[in-house]
C-alpha positions in Angstrom: -9.3 -7.4 10.3 -10.3 -4.1 8.8 -13.4 -3.8 11.2 -11.0 -4.5 14.3 -8.4 -2.1 13.2 -11.3 0.8 12.6 -12.6 0.0 16.0 -9.3 0.6 17.5 -8.8 3.8 15.6 -12.2 5.1 16.7 -11.6 4.1 20.3 -8.3 6.1 20.4 -9.9 9.1 18.7 -12.9 9.0 21.3 -10.6 8.7 24.2 -8.7 11.7 23.1 -12.0 13.6 22.1 -11.1 14.1 18.4 -13.8 14.2 16.0 -13.8 12.2 12.8 -16.2 13.6 10.4 -16.9 11.3 7.2 -14.5 8.8 8.8 -11.3 10.9 8.8 -9.6 12.1 12.0 -6.7 14.4 11.9 -4.7 15.9 14.9 -1.3 16.4 16.0 0.3 13.9 18.3 3.5 12.9 19.8 5.1 10.2 17.5 8.0 8.0 18.4 9.4 5.8 15.6 11.5 2.6 16.7 13.4 0.3 14.3 14.4 -2.9 16.0 13.4 -1.4 19.4 15.7 1.7 19.0 14.2 5.0 19.1 15.2 6.8 15.8 12.8 9.5 15.4 10.5 11.5 18.0 8.4 14.5 16.9 5.0 16.1 17.0 3.3 15.3 13.8 -0.1 15.5 12.3 -1.6 12.0 12.1 -4.4 11.1 9.7 -6.8 8.2 10.5 -8.9 7.1 7.6 -11.8 4.9 8.8 -14.6 3.2 6.7 -12.6 3.9 3.5 -11.8 0.4 2.2 -10.4 2.0 -0.9 -7.5 3.4 0.8 -4.5 1.2 1.1 -3.1 3.5 3.9 -5.5 4.0 6.7 -3.0 5.9 8.7 -0.7 8.5 7.4 2.0 10.6 8.9 3.1 13.2 6.5 6.0 14.9 8.5 8.2 11.8 8.5 11.0 11.7 5.9 9.4 9.1 3.4 13.1 8.2 2.1 14.0 7.0 5.7 10.7 5.9 7.3 7.3 4.5 6.4 4.8 7.5 6.2 1.7 5.4 5.3 0.3 2.4 7.2 -2.2 -0.3 6.6 -3.8 -3.1 8.6 -3.1 -5.2 5.8 0.6 -5.1 6.3 1.1 -3.9 9.9 -0.6 -4.6 13.1 -2.5 -1.9 15.0 -2.9 -1.9 18.9 -4.7 0.7 21.0 -3.6 0.6 24.7 -6.4 2.2 26.6 -4.5 2.3 30.0 -1.4 4.0 28.2 -3.6 6.1 26.0 -1.2 5.1 23.0 -1.8 3.8 19.5 0.9 1.5 18.3 1.7 0.4 14.6 3.9 -2.7 14.4 5.7 -4.0 11.3 7.2 -7.4 11.7 9.7 -6.8 9.0 10.5 -4.0 6.6 12.6 -3.9 3.5 13.1 -0.2 4.2 14.7 -0.9 7.6 17.0 -4.0 6.5 14.2 -6.4 7.2 14.1 -5.4 10.9 11.0 -4.9 12.8 9.5 -1.3 13.5 7.1 0.3 15.8 5.4 3.6 15.6 3.9 4.8 18.9 1.3 7.6 18.8 0.4 9.4 21.9 -1.7 12.7 22.6 0.2 15.8 23.4 
């Protein structure tokens, strides 16, 4: 699972010509946060992708999100990652979150 997630992150960064020195890629993206399919937050935020670092629980972080309301760190252990090359988007899907009354959530990341 980790290798597949890393491959998807690298493919997304490569498509958008973003370097990832030492396995870390960091760039500003358009971020849309959905809870139960409803858009609840839309912003431009710095997204950090951590690849080849198994010691990190969170392999993607979005620091500008309000951590009291939203998830700010994500892991392929707990969420599903999907890179859609045609749409040039990277989606993080959580099936259920206690932070969101056990409802599903999606974070869609797109280049600016």
